[in-house]
C-alpha positions in Angstrom: 0.0 0.0 0.0 1.2 3.6 -0.7 2.7 5.6 2.2 0.8 8.8 2.9 2.5 9.9 6.2 6.2 10.1 6.9 7.5 10.9 10.4 11.2 11.9 10.7 13.4 12.8 13.7 10.8 13.8 16.3 11.5 14.0 20.0 9.7 14.9 23.2 10.9 15.5 26.8 9.4 16.8 30.0 12.0 18.3 32.2 14.8 15.8 32.5 12.6 12.9 31.4 13.1 11.9 27.7 10.0 10.3 26.3 11.3 9.6 22.8 14.3 10.9 21.0 14.8 11.4 17.2 12.3 8.6 16.2 10.8 8.1 12.8 8.5 5.8 10.9 5.9 5.8 8.1 2.2 5.0 8.0 0.7 3.4 4.9 -2.7 4.1 3.5 -5.1 1.5 5.0 -2.9 0.7 8.0 -4.8 0.3 11.3 -2.0 0.6 13.9 -2.2 0.1 17.7 0.6 1.9 19.6 1.7 -0.1 22.7 4.0 1.1 25.4 4.0 1.4 29.2 2.3 4.3 30.9 4.3 7.5 31.1 6.5 6.8 28.0 4.9 9.3 25.7 2.1 7.6 23.8 -0.3 10.6 24.2 2.5 13.1 23.4 3.2 11.2 20.1 -0.5 11.2 19.1 -0.8 14.9 19.8 2.3 15.7 17.7 0.8 13.7 14.8 -2.5 15.5 15.2 -0.8 18.9 15.1 -1.8 19.6 18.8 1.8 19.7 20.0 5.3 20.1 18.5 8.5 18.0 18.5 11.3 19.3 20.7 13.9 18.4 18.0 12.0 20.0 15.1 11.7 17.0 12.9 9.4 16.5 10.0 5.8 15.2 9.6 5.0 14.9 5.9 1.6 14.0 4.5 2.0 12.7 1.0 -1.6 13.6 0.0 -4.2 16.1 1.1 -6.3 14.2 3.7 -8.8 15.0 6.5 -7.6 14.2 10.0 -9.9 13.6 13.0 -8.4 13.3 16.5 -10.2 11.6 19.4 -8.5 12.7 22.6 -8.8 11.0 26.0 -10.6 14.0 27.4 -13.2 15.6 25.1 -13.3 19.4 25.3 -17.0 20.5 25.3 -19.2 23.4 26.4 -21.7 22.1 29.1 -24.3 24.8 28.2 -24.6 23.5 24.6 -26.9 20.8 23.3 -25.3 17.8 21.6 -26.4 19.2 18.2 -24.9 22.6 19.0 -21.7 21.0 20.2 -21.2 19.0 17.0 -22.3 21.9 14.7 -20.9 21.6 11.2 -21.4 23.7 8.1 -21.1 20.6 5.9 -24.5 19.2 5.0 -23.2 15.6 4.6 -21.5 15.7 8.0 -24.7 16.9 9.6 -26.6 14.0 8.0 -23.9 11.6 9.2 -24.2 13.1 12.7 -28.0 12.6 12.9 -27.6 8.9 11.8 -24.7 8.1 14.2 -26.3 9.9 17.2 -29.4 7.9 16.6 -27.5 4.6 16.4 -25.6 5.5 19.6 -28.9 6.3 21.4 -28.3 10.1 21.8 -30.7 12.9 21.1 -29.2 16.1 19.6 -31.4 18.2 21.9 -29.9 16.9 25.1 -27.7 19.3 27.0 -24.0 18.3 27.2 -23.9 19.3 30.9 -26.4 16.5 31.7 -24.5 13.7 30.1 -22.6 10.9 31.9 -18.9 10.3 31.1 -19.8 7.5 28.7 -22.4 9.6 26.9 -19.8 12.4 26.5 -17.5 9.9 24.9 -20.2 8.8 22.5 -20.7 12.4 21.4 -17.0 12.6 20.7 -17.1 9.4 18.7 -20.1 10.6 16.7 -18.2 13.7 15.8 -15.2 11.7 14.7 -17.1 9.1 12.7 -19.4 11.7 11.0 -16.4 13.6 9.7 -15.5 10.8 7.2 -11.8 11.6 7.8 -9.3 9.5 6.0 -6.9 9.5 9.0 -8.2 8.8 12.5 -6.0 9.3 15.6 -7.6 7.9 18.7 -6.3 8.0 22.3 -7.9 5.3 24.4 -11.2 5.3 22.4 -12.9 2.6 24.6 -12.4 4.4 27.9 -15.7 5.1 29.7 -17.8 3.4 26.9 -20.2 0.7 27.7 -20.0 -2.6 25.9 -22.7 -1.9 23.3 -20.9 1.4 22.3 -17.5 -0.4 22.2 -18.9 -3.0 19.8 -20.6 -0.3 17.7 -17.2 1.5 17.4 -15.4 -1.7 16.7 -17.8 -2.6 13.8 -17.7 0.9 12.4 -13.9 0.9 12.3 -13.7 -2.7 10.8 -16.0 -1.6 8.0 -14.2 1.7 7.4 -11.5 2.1 4.8 -9.8 4.8 6.9 -6.2 4.7 8.1 -6.0 4.5 11.9 -3.4 5.2 14.5 -4.6 4.6 18.1 -3.6 3.8 21.7 -5.8 1.2 23.4 -5.5 -1.2 26.3 -8.6 -3.1 25.2 -7.1 -6.4 23.9 -10.3 -7.6 22.2 -10.8 -4.3 20.5 -7.2 -4.1 19.4 -7.2 -7.6 17.9 -10.5 -7.1 16.0 -9.7 -3.7 14.6 -5.9 -3.4 14.0 -3.6 -5.1 11.5 -0.4 -3.7 12.9 1.1 -3.2 16.4 3.7 -0.5 16.9 5.8 -0.8 20.1 7.6 2.2 21.6 10.4 0.8 23.8 13.4 2.7 25.2 12.7 5.5 22.9 12.8 3.3 19.8 10.0 2.2 17.5 9.3 -1.5 16.5 6.7 -2.5 13.9 4.9 -5.9 14.1 2.4 -6.8 11.3 -0.5 -8.9 12.5 -2.5 -9.2 15.7 -1.7 -8.7 19.4 -0.8 -12.4 19.9 1.7 -12.2 17.1 3.2 -9.0 18.7 3.8 -10.8 22.0 5.5 -13.7 20.2 7.7 -11.5 18.0 8.5 -9.1 20.9 9.7 -12.1 23.0 11.9 -13.2 20.1 13.4 -9.7 19.7 14.3 -9.5 23.4 15.8 -13.0 23.4 17.9 -12.2 20.4 19.0 -8.9 21.9 20.0 -10.5 25.2 21.8 -13.4 23.4 23.9 -10.8 21.6 24.5 -9.0 24.9 25.8 -12.4 26.4 28.1 -12.8 23.4 29.5 -9.2 23.9 30.0 -9.9 27.6 32.1 -13.0 26.8 34.3 -10.9 24.5 34.4 -8.2 27.1 35.7 -10.7 29.7 38.5 -11.8 27.4 39.4 -8.2 26.7 39.5 -7.4 30.4 41.8 -10.4 30.9 44.1 -9.1 28.2 44.2 -5.6 29.7 45.1 -6.9 33.1 47.7 -9.4 31.9 49.4 -7.5 29.0 52.0 -4.8 29.8 51.8 -3.6 26.3 48.3 -2.5 26.9 49.8 0.9 27.9 51.5 1.3 24.4 50.1 3.5 21.7 49.4 0.5 19.5 46.9 -0.8 22.2 44.9 2.5 22.5 42.5 1.5 19.7 41.8 -1.8 21.4 41.3 -0.1 24.8 38.8 2.3 23.1 37.0 -0.8 21.6 37.0 -2.3 25.1 35.1 0.8 26.5 32.5 0.5 23.7 32.1 -3.2 24.5 31.6 -2.3 28.2 28.8 0.2 27.4 27.1 -2.3 25.1 27.4 -5.1 27.7 25.7 -3.0 30.3 22.6 -2.6 28.2 21.1 -6.1 28.8 17.3 -6.1 28.3 15.6 -6.6 31.6 11.8 -6.3 31.5 10.6 -4.2 34.4 7.3 -5.6 35.6 5.0 -4.7 38.4 5.1 -7.3 41.1 2.2 -8.1 43.5 4.6 -9.9 45.8 3.9 -8.9 49.4 0.3 -7.8 48.6 -2.2 -10.4 49.7 -5.8 -10.6 50.8 -6.7 -9.1 54.2 -6.9 -12.3 56.1 -10.0 -14.3 57.3 -13.3 -13.6 55.5 -16.3 -14.9 57.3 -19.4 -16.5 55.8 -21.3 -13.2 55.6 -19.9 -10.9 53.0 -22.7 -8.6 51.9 -26.3 -9.5 52.1 -28.9 -7.4 50.2 -32.5 -8.0 51.0 -35.1 -6.2 48.8 -32.7 -3.3 48.1 -34.3 -0.4 46.3 -32.8 3.0 45.4 -33.7 5.9 43.1 -32.5 9.2 41.9 -35.7 11.3 41.9 -38.1 9.3 39.7 -35.3 7.2 38.1 -35.0 3.8 39.7 -31.4 2.6 40.0 -32.1 -0.7 41.9 -35.5 -2.2 42.4 -36.2 -4.9 44.9 -32.8 -6.5 44.6 -32.0 -9.4 46.8 -28.7 -11.3 46.8 -26.3 -12.8 49.3 -22.7 -12.4 48.2 -20.5 -15.4 49.0 -16.9 -15.9 50.1 -14.5 -16.0 47.2 -17.2 -15.1 44.7 -16.3 -13.2 41.5 -19.1 -11.0 40.1 -18.8 -8.9 36.9 -21.3 -6.1 36.4 -22.3 -4.8 33.0 -24.8 -2.4 31.6 -25.2 0.9 29.7 -23.6 4.2 30.5 -25.5 6.1 33.2 -27.6 3.2 34.2 -26.5 3.2 37.8 -23.6 0.6 38.1 -21.3 3.0 40.1 -24.2 4.0 42.4 -24.9 0.3 43.0 -21.2 -0.2 44.1 -21.5 2.9 46.4 -24.5 1.3 48.0 -22.7 -2.0 48.6 -19.6 -0.2 50.0 -21.1 2.7 52.0 -24.8 2.5 52.4 -26.3 2.4 55.9 -29.6 1.2 54.6 -31.1 -1.7 56.6 -31.4 -3.7 53.3 -27.6 -3.9 53.0 -25.7 -5.9 55.7 -22.0 -6.4 55.7 -20.1 -9.1 57.5 -18.0 -8.2 60.5 -14.8 -9.6 59.1 -15.2 -7.8 55.7 -12.4 -5.4 54.8 -13.4 -3.5 51.7 -10.9 -2.2 49.2 -12.8 0.2 46.9 -11.2 1.4 43.6 -13.5 4.1 42.4 -13.9 5.3 38.8 -13.2 8.9 39.8 -9.6 8.0 40.5 -7.2 9.2 43.1 -7.9 12.2 45.3 -4.8 14.2 46.5 -4.0 17.6 47.9 -2.4 20.0 45.5 1.4 19.5 45.7 1.3 16.0 47.2 4.2 13.9 46.1 4.2 10.2 45.2 5.9 9.3 48.4 3.5 11.4 50.5 0.7 9.4 48.9 2.3 6.0 49.4 5.0 6.2 52.1 6.1 2.5 51.6 9.2 2.8 49.3 9.3 -1.0 48.9 5.8 -1.0 47.4 6.5 2.0 45.2 9.4 0.2 43.6 7.3 -2.9 43.1 4.8 -0.8 41.2 7.4 0.8 38.9 7.8 4.1 40.8 11.6 4.4 41.0 13.5 6.5 43.5 13.7 9.5 41.2 9.9 9.7 41.0 9.2 9.7 44.7 9.4 13.4 45.2 7.4 14.2 42.0 4.0 15.8 42.5 1.2 13.4 41.8 -0.3 16.1 39.5 2.6 15.6 37.1 2.1 11.9 36.6 0.5 10.6 33.4 -3.1 9.4 33.5 -2.0 5.7 33.7 0.6 6.4 36.4 -2.0 8.1 38.5 -4.3 5.1 38.1 -1.4 2.7 39.0 -0.6 4.8 42.2 -4.3 4.8 43.1 -4.5 1.0 42.6 -1.5 0.6 45.0 -3.3 2.7 47.7 -6.2 0.3 47.5 -4.3 -2.9 47.5 -1.9 -1.9 50.2 -4.8 -1.9 52.6 -4.9 -5.7 52.1 -8.7 -6.0 51.7 -10.5 -9.3 51.6 -13.3 -7.8 49.4 -12.3 -5.9 46.4 -14.8 -3.6 44.7 -13.4 -2.3 41.4 -15.1 0.3 39.3 -13.5 0.5 35.8 -10.0 -0.5 37.0 -8.8 -0.9 33.4 -9.2 2.7 32.3 -5.8 4.3 31.4 -3.7 1.3 32.5 -1.2 -0.1 30.0 -1.5 -3.7 28.8 1.5 -4.9 30.9 -0.1 -3.5 34.1 -3.4 -5.1 33.1 -1.9 -8.5 32.7 -0.2 -8.3 36.1 -3.4 -7.1 37.7 -5.3 -10.0 36.2 -2.9 -12.5 37.5 -3.1 -10.9 41.0 -6.9 -11.0 41.0 -6.9 -14.6 39.8 -4.9 -15.5 42.9 -6.7 -13.1 45.2 -7.9 -14.8 48.4 -11.1 -12.9 48.8 -14.3 -11.8 47.1 -14.4 -9.7 44.0 -17.1 -7.3 42.6 -16.0 -5.6 39.4 -17.5 -3.1 36.9 -15.6 -3.1 33.7 -16.1 -2.7 29.9 -12.9 -4.7 29.2 -14.3 -7.9 27.7 -11.0 -9.9 28.1 -10.9 -8.9 31.8 -14.5 -10.1 32.4 -13.9 -13.4 30.6 -10.9 -14.2 32.7 -12.2 -13.0 36.1 -16.0 -13.3 36.4 -17.8 -16.4 37.4 -21.1 -14.7 36.6 -22.5 -11.4 35.6 -25.1 -8.9 37.0 -26.7 -7.4 33.9 -28.3 -4.0 34.5 -31.3 -3.8 32.2 -32.7 -0.4 33.2 -35.6 0.7 35.4 -33.8 -0.9 38.4 -33.9 -4.4 37.0 -30.8 -6.6 37.5 -30.5 -10.0 36.0 -28.0 -12.7 37.0 -26.2 -14.5 34.1 -23.9 -17.5 34.9 -20.7 -17.2 32.8 -18.3 -14.6 31.3 -19.0 -11.8 28.9 -18.4 -13.8 25.7 -20.9 -16.5 26.8 -23.4 -13.7 27.6 -23.0 -12.1 24.2 -23.4 -15.5 22.5 -26.6 -16.1 24.5 -28.0 -12.7 23.6 -27.2 -13.2 19.9 -28.8 -16.6 19.8 -31.9 -15.3 21.6 -32.3 -12.5 19.1 -32.0 -14.9 16.2 -34.7 -17.1 17.8 -37.0 -14.1 18.3 -36.5 -13.1 14.6 -37.2 -16.6 13.5 -40.4 -16.8 15.6 -41.5 -13.4 14.3 -40.9 -14.5 10.7 -42.8 -17.8 11.3 -45.8 -15.9 12.8 -46.0 -13.5 9.8 -48.7 -14.6 7.4 -47.3 -15.7 4.0 -48.1 -13.5 1.1 -50.4 -15.3 -1.4 -48.7 -16.8 -4.4 -48.4 -14.5 -7.3 -50.7 -15.2 -10.2 -49.3 -15.9 -13.6 -48.1 -12.7 -15.2 -50.8 -11.1 -17.4 -50.0 -10.3 -21.0 -48.1 -7.0 -21.6 -50.3 -4.0 -21.5 -50.1 -0.3 -22.3 -50.3 2.6 -19.8 -53.8 3.7 -19.1 -54.8 7.4 -19.5 -54.8 7.8 -15.7 -51.3 6.2 -15.5 -50.0 8.5 -18.2 -51.3 11.5 -16.3 -49.7 10.2 -13.1 -46.4 9.8 -14.9 -46.5 13.4 -16.2 -47.2 14.6 -12.7 -44.4 12.6 -11.2 -41.9 14.2 -13.7 -43.1 17.7 -12.7 -42.9 16.8 -9.0 -39.3 15.4 -9.4 -38.2 18.5 -11.2 -39.6 20.8 -8.4 -38.1 18.5 -5.6 -34.7 18.5 -7.3 -34.7 22.3 -7.4 -35.7 22.4 -3.7 -33.0 19.9 -2.8 -30.4 22.2 -4.4 -31.6 25.2 -2.5 -31.4 23.3 0.8 -27.9 22.1 0.0 -26.9 25.7 -0.7 -28.4 26.8 2.6 -26.7 24.0 4.7 -23.4 24.8 3.1 -23.8 28.5 3.4 -22.2 28.9 6.8 -25.2 30.4 8.7 -25.0 30.4 12.5 -28.8 30.0 12.9 -28.9 26.6 14.5 -32.8 26.4 14.4 -32.8 27.2 10.7 -30.1 24.6 10.0 -32.1 22.0 12.0 -35.3 22.7 10.1 -33.5 22.7 6.8 -31.7 19.4 7.6 -35.0 17.8 8.5 -36.6 19.1 5.3 -33.6 17.9 3.3 -34.1 14.4 4.5 -37.9 14.5 3.8 -37.2 15.8 0.2 -34.7 13.0 -0.4 -37.2 10.4 0.8 -40.0 11.9 -1.4 -37.7 11.9 -4.4 -36.8 8.2 -3.8 -40.5 7.3 -3.6 -41.5 9.2 -6.7 -38.5 7.9 -8.7 -39.4 4.3 -7.8 -43.0 4.8 -8.9 -41.9 6.5 -12.1 -39.7 3.5 -12.9 -42.6 1.1 -12.3 -44.7 3.0 -14.7 -42.0 3.4 -17.3 -41.6 -0.4 -17.5 -45.3 -1.0 -18.5 
């Protein structure tokens, strides 16, 4: 495929921390690339430079080889809370407006709803609607699945799989990455490595690369040992003839010191909080509402020791509120066991005082090192950490309490894939009960024994199995419903043998003449509406009315053209 984007010699640093230095690569038309790297290594900075939102420290060059439209989906969507969704997404392009109406409807959003009333997941849906509606040839996305519910993730996944766009994204969602991307790009030690294929292929090839590098390092160390023996044993090492060999020795020494050791988070020393009695949390006829909106309605369930419950449901349906009730509520319908020690990881993230350092937040230096916070970071203000580093620090503050009941609300947001894998392994070995809200399908499949499915209006259903089994069940159920509906529909009577060819009646000829006149008038009106929609007016009400009329005119033209064709074939 032809290359349409060339990146040369770009760098980024923050203070003394070098994120990447003089890197370069090219992107081919049709590539769908997932960028993988640990938190804090500059993934978001690289995306912002490609999108023109930031600049390289070293100058460098970003060359687009053709004129293309770019759309950038940032982690945090910048919006005006006083605007409606339609006003927020306002565009002068008629086709973009039509795309927005269709996509907003498919995502379950009304253009008249105020942005300030939306949940985090709904705001992300608005951002995605704006991105997809633009029909941009190059999409840059930073954690596109964060805060989205599972239906919205699958909608975006299918839209990107169908699209012929070129894609460059950062994502920790392994199912999403595998189903959308055809290339994995790794940023490691400031260098770029490209792996064609899926995430599993990336893991295999990366392991091979590291093994080969370390094998070469071992070979260099053997040479270095022989050179060191020569220097110590040979008096002529001080002669001018030996200076070149001594310089080569110093170069070998530097290379030998660069063995590849993978720094991983370790959960060693973090265990469950001891004995957990038979009573964990017992809910009896629990009901709770916000105003007239029921969140939980007559819910009864007795959570058991060592049980692993996944919770799924749409954005804004009340999952986080349900967790708050389990953790904090003093309602008589929620009873917690005396031995329960709750560790609650909340979606809002870490709370800290302005100026708090990493070490002031977690004073245990041993645990900080285990969680990849080296000595030079201990005095850094928490406010200067990347989003993923803040999440990792927050996770540490929860786990260091050694709970025997973990309640996790979207723990996968902003965490890199390496951290996610380590967290999964820890939770699989966790000696306690687990209640988890997540939109990470891989996470749910590995960790949940059964699911609480939030259906709306306070209804919660229990499904035995992981997420993939649940989606298969829903898909099969919908197929059965369609089959039953089709079977119940009366069959149309068999068509009679076609009559002999006939000519148009007088009435049909008149109808055809009228259709031709109507189509001419509708075509003229359509052109006027297109001119209005593309005219750059700021009158949102007028644009809305014109857009609705434009759709009606198009529909009427389709209907009349179909009828005209029917008559023309007689």
